Residue frames as a rotation matrix with the C-alpha (Angstrom) as fourth column:
MET 1
-0.983 0.179 -0.043 132.39
0.064 0.113 -0.992 83.08
-0.173 -0.977 -0.122 95.37
SER 2
-0.428 0.902 0.052 128.68
0.287 0.081 0.954 82.43
0.857 0.423 -0.294 95.69
LEU 3
-0.096 0.498 0.862 126.05
-0.761 -0.595 0.259 83.69
0.642 -0.631 0.436 98.09
SER 4
0.838 0.489 -0.243 125.57
-0.259 0.749 0.610 80.14
0.480 -0.448 0.754 99.41
SER 5
0.027 -0.882 -0.471 129.19
0.579 0.398 -0.711 80.12
0.815 -0.254 0.521 100.56
ILE 6
-0.846 -0.272 0.458 128.27
-0.138 -0.718 -0.682 82.91
0.515 -0.640 0.570 103.00
LEU 7
-0.288 0.853 0.435 124.57
-0.948 -0.192 -0.252 82.25
-0.132 -0.486 0.864 103.68
SER 8
-0.701 0.071 0.710 122.89
-0.059 0.986 -0.157 78.88
-0.711 -0.152 -0.687 104.25
ALA 9
-0.931 0.358 -0.069 120.88
-0.014 0.156 0.988 77.46
0.365 0.921 -0.140 101.36
ASP 10
-0.335 0.844 -0.419 117.94
0.917 0.395 0.061 76.81
0.217 -0.363 -0.906 103.71
ALA 11
-0.226 0.205 -0.952 117.91
0.510 -0.808 -0.295 80.42
-0.830 -0.553 0.078 104.90
ILE 12
-0.889 -0.101 -0.447 118.05
-0.307 -0.593 0.745 81.69
-0.340 0.799 0.495 101.30
ASP 13
-0.762 0.643 -0.076 115.16
0.381 0.541 0.750 79.38
0.523 0.543 -0.657 100.33
SER 14
-0.194 0.693 -0.694 113.11
0.953 -0.034 -0.301 80.58
-0.232 -0.720 -0.654 103.29
ALA 15
-0.435 -0.042 -0.900 113.68
0.107 -0.994 -0.005 84.24
-0.894 -0.098 0.437 102.40
ILE 16
-0.967 0.075 -0.242 112.81
-0.250 -0.141 0.958 83.66
0.038 0.987 0.155 98.71
LYS 17
-0.579 0.791 -0.195 109.61
0.693 0.604 0.392 81.76
0.429 0.092 -0.899 99.61
ASP 18
-0.311 0.443 -0.841 108.52
0.741 -0.442 -0.506 84.59
-0.596 -0.780 -0.190 101.91
CYS 19
-0.206 0.181 -0.962 108.36
-0.288 -0.950 -0.118 87.06
-0.935 0.253 0.248 99.04
GLN 20
-0.700 -0.038 0.714 107.08
0.553 0.603 0.574 84.97
-0.452 0.797 -0.401 96.13
ALA 21
0.342 0.911 0.230 103.99
0.896 -0.243 -0.371 87.11
-0.282 0.333 -0.900 95.59
PRO 22
-0.224 -0.377 0.899 104.47
0.679 -0.722 -0.134 90.31
0.699 0.580 0.417 93.57
ASP 23
0.009 0.106 0.994 104.88
-0.293 -0.951 0.104 93.40
0.956 -0.292 0.023 95.77
SER 24
0.937 0.300 -0.179 105.59
0.057 0.374 0.926 91.30
0.345 -0.878 0.334 98.88
PHE 25
0.157 -0.968 -0.194 109.36
0.777 0.243 -0.581 91.93
0.610 -0.060 0.790 98.98
CYS 26
0.973 -0.009 0.232 110.61
-0.154 -0.775 0.614 93.85
0.174 -0.632 -0.755 102.00
PRO 27
0.278 -0.951 -0.133 114.40
-0.257 0.060 -0.965 94.32
0.926 0.302 -0.228 102.01
LYS 28
-0.261 -0.407 0.875 114.80
-0.924 -0.155 -0.348 94.39
0.278 -0.900 -0.336 105.81
LYS 29
0.520 0.533 0.668 112.69
-0.695 0.718 -0.032 91.25
-0.496 -0.448 0.744 106.28
PHE 30
0.915 -0.218 -0.339 114.51
-0.126 0.646 -0.753 89.47
0.383 0.732 0.563 103.44
PHE 31
0.015 -0.990 0.143 117.92
-0.489 -0.133 -0.862 90.30
0.872 -0.057 -0.485 104.92
THR 32
-0.142 0.018 0.990 116.81
-0.976 0.161 -0.143 89.01
-0.162 -0.987 -0.005 108.33
LEU 33
0.760 0.563 0.325 115.32
-0.508 0.827 -0.242 85.78
-0.405 0.019 0.914 106.95
CYS 34
0.822 -0.476 -0.314 118.34
-0.023 0.522 -0.853 84.92
0.570 0.708 0.418 104.81
GLY 35
0.699 -0.515 -0.497 120.67
0.702 0.359 0.615 85.54
-0.138 -0.778 0.613 107.76
LEU 36
0.145 -0.684 0.715 122.52
0.647 -0.481 -0.592 88.50
0.749 0.548 0.373 106.28
THR 37
0.586 0.143 0.797 121.82
-0.336 -0.853 0.400 90.75
0.737 -0.502 -0.452 109.28
LYS 38
0.945 -0.247 0.215 123.87
-0.108 0.384 0.917 88.36
-0.309 -0.890 0.336 111.45
LYS 39
0.588 -0.753 0.294 126.93
0.776 0.424 -0.467 88.45
0.227 0.503 0.834 109.21
SER 40
-0.008 -0.717 -0.697 130.10
0.692 -0.507 0.514 90.47
-0.722 -0.478 0.500 109.71
PRO 41
0.519 0.134 -0.844 130.68
-0.323 -0.884 -0.339 93.75
-0.791 0.448 -0.415 107.85
ALA 42
-0.548 -0.793 -0.267 133.29
-0.602 0.153 0.784 91.92
-0.580 0.590 -0.561 105.75
ASP 43
-0.686 0.373 0.625 130.75
0.523 0.849 0.068 89.26
-0.506 0.373 -0.778 104.71
VAL 44
0.418 0.864 -0.282 128.18
0.422 -0.460 -0.781 91.96
-0.805 0.207 -0.557 103.87
LYS 45
0.146 -0.452 -0.880 130.76
-0.682 -0.691 0.242 93.65
-0.717 0.565 -0.409 101.61
LYS 46
-0.856 -0.438 0.275 131.47
-0.151 0.719 0.678 90.29
-0.495 0.539 -0.682 99.92
ILE 47
-0.214 0.869 0.446 127.76
0.766 0.432 -0.476 89.84
-0.606 0.240 -0.758 99.25
PHE 48
0.505 0.333 -0.797 127.55
-0.126 -0.884 -0.450 93.38
-0.854 0.328 -0.404 97.88
GLY 49
-0.422 -0.776 -0.470 130.36
-0.652 -0.101 0.751 92.48
-0.630 0.623 -0.463 95.47
ILE 50
-0.801 0.214 0.558 128.35
0.417 0.870 0.264 89.50
-0.429 0.445 -0.786 94.23
LEU 51
0.204 0.978 -0.047 125.20
0.715 -0.182 -0.676 91.62
-0.669 0.104 -0.736 93.80
ASP 52
0.273 -0.228 -0.935 127.14
-0.465 -0.882 0.080 94.33
-0.842 0.413 -0.347 91.92
ASN 53
0.676 0.160 0.719 126.75
0.347 0.792 -0.502 92.46
-0.650 0.589 0.480 88.65
ASP 54
0.869 -0.320 0.377 128.74
0.289 -0.291 -0.912 94.86
0.402 0.902 -0.161 86.47
GLY 55
0.264 -0.838 -0.477 131.47
0.964 0.251 0.093 95.44
0.042 -0.484 0.874 89.06
ASN 56
-0.016 -0.258 0.966 131.23
0.412 -0.882 -0.229 99.24
0.911 0.394 0.120 89.02
GLY 57
-0.895 -0.400 -0.198 130.97
0.314 -0.250 -0.916 99.58
0.316 -0.882 0.350 92.81
PHE 58
-0.657 0.749 0.080 127.23
-0.685 -0.550 -0.478 100.29
-0.314 -0.369 0.875 92.82
VAL 59
-0.688 0.611 0.391 123.98
0.660 0.751 -0.010 98.38
-0.300 0.251 -0.920 92.56
GLU 60
-0.897 0.370 -0.242 121.71
-0.434 -0.841 0.323 100.30
-0.084 0.395 0.915 90.21
GLU 61
-0.082 0.988 0.131 117.99
-0.817 0.009 -0.576 99.99
-0.570 -0.154 0.807 89.59
GLU 62
0.331 0.192 -0.924 118.47
-0.830 0.525 -0.188 97.53
0.449 0.829 0.333 86.70
GLU 63
-0.627 -0.613 -0.481 120.53
-0.260 0.746 -0.613 95.22
0.735 -0.259 -0.627 88.93
LEU 64
-0.780 0.380 0.497 117.97
-0.536 0.004 -0.844 95.51
-0.323 -0.925 0.200 91.74
LYS 65
0.170 0.891 -0.421 115.21
-0.983 0.184 -0.007 94.14
0.071 0.415 0.907 89.49
PHE 66
0.422 -0.095 -0.902 117.08
-0.290 0.928 -0.234 90.83
0.859 0.360 0.364 89.40
PHE 67
-0.188 -0.519 0.834 118.12
-0.922 -0.200 -0.333 90.95
0.340 -0.831 -0.440 93.07
LEU 68
0.421 0.427 0.800 116.21
-0.740 0.672 0.030 87.80
-0.525 -0.604 0.599 94.10
GLN 69
0.972 -0.051 -0.230 117.62
-0.128 0.705 -0.698 85.86
0.197 0.707 0.679 91.16
ARG 70
0.060 -0.993 0.105 121.14
-0.642 -0.119 -0.757 86.49
0.764 -0.022 -0.644 92.45
PHE 71
-0.309 -0.082 0.947 120.10
-0.906 0.329 -0.267 84.49
-0.289 -0.941 -0.175 95.54
SER 72
-0.266 0.318 0.910 118.12
0.135 0.947 -0.291 81.81
-0.954 0.046 -0.295 93.66
PRO 73
-0.956 -0.265 -0.130 118.14
-0.071 -0.221 0.973 81.60
-0.286 0.939 0.192 89.82
GLY 74
-0.614 0.775 0.149 114.48
0.675 0.417 0.608 80.52
0.409 0.474 -0.780 89.67
ALA 75
-0.367 0.471 -0.802 113.24
0.667 -0.468 -0.580 83.45
-0.648 -0.748 -0.143 91.78
ARG 76
0.523 0.689 0.502 111.01
0.851 -0.387 -0.356 86.14
-0.051 0.613 -0.788 90.37
VAL 77
-0.525 -0.565 0.637 112.03
0.606 -0.773 -0.186 89.59
0.598 0.288 0.748 89.17
LEU 78
-0.568 0.314 -0.761 111.17
0.585 -0.497 -0.641 92.46
-0.580 -0.809 0.098 91.55
THR 79
0.420 0.771 0.479 108.30
0.907 -0.358 -0.220 94.68
0.002 0.527 -0.850 90.48
ASP 80
-0.121 -0.425 0.897 108.98
0.436 -0.835 -0.337 98.33
0.892 0.350 0.287 89.61
LYS 81
0.656 0.457 0.601 107.35
-0.325 -0.547 0.771 99.34
0.681 -0.701 -0.211 92.90
GLU 82
0.923 -0.343 -0.171 109.59
0.345 0.546 0.764 96.97
-0.169 -0.764 0.622 94.90
THR 83
0.134 -0.923 0.360 112.70
0.944 0.008 -0.330 98.05
0.302 0.384 0.872 93.00
LYS 84
-0.008 -0.081 0.997 112.05
0.092 -0.993 -0.080 101.75
0.996 0.091 0.015 93.59
GLY 85
0.868 0.384 0.315 111.19
-0.284 -0.136 0.949 101.10
0.408 -0.913 -0.009 97.26
PHE 86
0.693 -0.697 -0.186 114.40
0.709 0.613 0.348 99.12
-0.129 -0.374 0.919 97.76
LEU 87
-0.086 -0.750 0.656 116.44
0.774 -0.465 -0.429 101.83
0.627 0.471 0.621 96.08
SER 88
0.219 0.215 0.952 114.92
-0.210 -0.942 0.261 104.65
0.953 -0.257 -0.161 98.12
ALA 89
0.985 0.171 -0.030 115.38
-0.018 0.274 0.961 102.70
0.173 -0.946 0.273 101.37
ALA 90
0.548 -0.833 -0.077 119.12
0.756 0.455 0.471 102.27
-0.357 -0.316 0.879 100.80
ASP 91
0.016 -0.543 0.839 120.17
0.836 -0.453 -0.309 105.23
0.548 0.707 0.447 98.63
ASP 92
0.251 0.069 -0.965 121.17
0.872 -0.449 0.195 107.68
-0.420 -0.891 -0.174 101.36
ASP 93
-0.529 -0.557 -0.640 122.79
0.248 -0.823 0.511 110.22
-0.811 0.112 0.574 99.05
SER 94
0.434 0.891 -0.134 119.98
0.078 -0.185 -0.980 110.15
-0.897 0.415 -0.150 96.45
ASP 95
-0.372 -0.628 -0.684 122.29
-0.687 -0.309 0.658 109.45
-0.625 0.714 -0.316 93.51
GLY 96
0.432 0.698 -0.572 120.00
-0.902 0.313 -0.298 106.73
-0.029 0.644 0.764 92.12
ARG 97
0.287 -0.389 -0.876 122.22
-0.171 0.879 -0.446 103.81
0.943 0.278 0.185 93.08
ILE 98
0.972 0.051 0.230 123.35
-0.236 0.202 0.951 101.89
0.002 -0.978 0.208 96.15
GLY 99
0.130 -0.988 -0.080 127.02
-0.677 -0.030 -0.736 101.94
0.725 0.150 -0.673 97.13
ALA 100
-0.183 -0.303 -0.935 128.73
0.317 0.883 -0.348 99.36
0.931 -0.360 -0.065 99.33
ASP 101
-0.977 -0.213 -0.025 128.58
0.099 -0.347 -0.933 101.61
0.190 -0.913 0.360 102.41
GLU 102
-0.416 0.900 0.130 124.87
-0.898 -0.430 0.097 102.33
0.143 -0.076 0.987 101.87
PHE 103
0.201 0.450 -0.870 124.17
-0.354 0.862 0.364 98.61
0.913 0.234 0.333 101.46
GLN 104
-0.524 -0.495 -0.693 126.11
0.454 0.526 -0.719 97.78
0.720 -0.692 -0.051 104.60
ALA 105
-0.940 0.210 0.269 124.32
-0.339 -0.670 -0.661 100.51
0.041 -0.712 0.701 106.58
MET 106
-0.059 0.980 -0.188 120.94
-0.890 0.033 0.454 99.17
0.451 0.194 0.871 105.47
ILE 107
0.175 0.078 -0.982 121.82
0.004 0.997 0.080 95.60
0.985 -0.018 0.174 106.48
LEU 108
-0.372 -0.552 -0.747 123.60
0.668 0.400 -0.628 96.22
0.645 -0.732 0.220 109.75
SER 109
-0.877 0.059 0.477 121.58
-0.300 -0.843 -0.446 99.10
0.376 -0.534 0.757 111.21
């Protein structure tokens, strides 16, 4: 399964273009622009599964660096500042990683 089977390619392109400049990535804005905030909880979980590159049930800091590339292979890598900001915005239990429930809460709240 690919992200474009759940989200429209045009919406993904729009979201990627909005954060091309370093330190311009805002998770909430990105999720809105790509249409993820309008998806069902089941679709959000499917997307989390795609983003969880190693399949361990969590998205860690190393996976977050390449977050945009999971949506579009030519996209840039997140800066350290963006990666840490994203992690702190979603990591409700402060364990240094984002679980499926934390990801879903961030998207759908």
